[in-house]
N, C-alpha and C positions, 0 to 999 in steps of 0.2 A: 528566490529563497524564502520567502516567508511561506509557501507551499512545503518547502524541504526541511523546516523550521518546527511545522504545525505536523508532519509527516514523523519527525522525531520525540514530538511530544506524546504523540498516539500511540508510536511504536515502544516508547519506554516502558518499561517493566514497571507495575505499580509500586509507589513511591509511600514511604513511610515519613513522619514527621522529621526534616533536619535533612532529607537526603533532594541531590537535585534532580526534577523532574525529568529532563528533557535531556538527550547526548545530541552530539551533532548529526548532520546528515552523514558525515564522513565515517561518524562511528559505526551505523550503521549498515557500511558495504563490508558483505562478507567477503571472505578471500576468493579470488577467481571471479570475481564483478567490478564493474568500475561504474561510479558513478554518472548515468545519465540524465541530467537534469531536462533534456531537450526532447526525454521519452523516444529517440528515434525520429521526433516530426512525427510520428502515427497517431491517429485516432485521436487527436486532439488532445492527448493526456498532457502536453507538457505544460507545467503551471499547476496542473489538478491533482497528479499522481508524483510517488518519489519512485523514481525510476533508476533501476542498473543495468547494464548489459553484461553479454560474456557472450562467445562463441556459442553459438545455437546447437552446437551438438553437446554443450554444456548447461545447457538451460534447465534440462531436467533434472539433474545433479543439485545445481544452485537451488531450484525451487523448492527440492527436499530439506535444502541446508537453511533455506529460509521459515519453512514449516517448522522444523526443529528448533530454532532460533525464537521464534515468536513464539513456541509453545512455554520455551523459558521465561517468558516476560508475561506469563499469563494469558495469552490467546488460546483459544481453542477453535481446533478446523470442524467449522458446521456444517459444511456441505460444498458442492461445487460441482465442475466436470472437468473434460479433458484438461483445458487451460486456466481454469479459474479455481480459487478456492477462497470461500468463504469462511471467516474467523468472527468470532465472538469474544467480548471479556467484560465480565461484570465491572460495575460502577459500584465504588463506596455506598455512594448514596441511593441505591437501587437503579434497578435498569441496566442495559448492556450497551456497551459500543460494538461499532461491527467495520469490518476492515476487509477488503476484497484485494487477490493477488491475481494478477493477471499475468500471463507468458504469451508473447507474441513475435513475430517478427515483420520484416517488409515483404509481403509477399509478391511483390511484383519484382523482386531480385532472384537471382538464381539459391539454393541452398546448398551450395556448395562448402568445401572446408573454410572459405572465407566469410560465409555469411555471419551476420550479428542477429543474436535474441535477444530479449529484452522481459526484465520483469519489473511490471508496473505495479506498485500498493497504493491504494488511495480508502478514503474513509467512507463509510456507508453512512449517510446523514439518519439524524432521529436516534430515537433508540430500538434498538433492533430487538429486541425482547418484549416489545409492548405490542400490542394487536390494532393499536391506532395509528395510522401513518402520523408519519411527520408532518406538522403544518408546512403550508406551502408560503412561501414569502409574500405579503401582499405588495403591491405594487404601489408606489407614491400616486399621489393624484396627480395631473396634468398640471404645469403650471399657467397662471394665468396671465 
């Protein structure tokens, strides 16, 4: 649930003084979607992304709905490809947050009417408006 809470905070609209900064993960589930905390057990996204599922035939329309919803929250689509959209949002203190949305499904299963598709949303670490890469975590020295 920590990842879902973090995703809720990241996906929430920019706040002003006195506002609650985060919505619950359930509040981020748009009509037609189902919360999928396990992300379909695909691509190692469980615990690393906020995921929703829907019939595979509906994922394109659902992705469009999430793009429109994220834009109302201050996120700007900045790039991507067929199954991925990258968003940016300016930080109050300078710099930008980044967010990726991926559409995917289990390719080992049939793509018939019963097939399930997923949207996974996750943060991009660091300041995506900076020309400097985010610093890597320094490993702790080995215990003696």
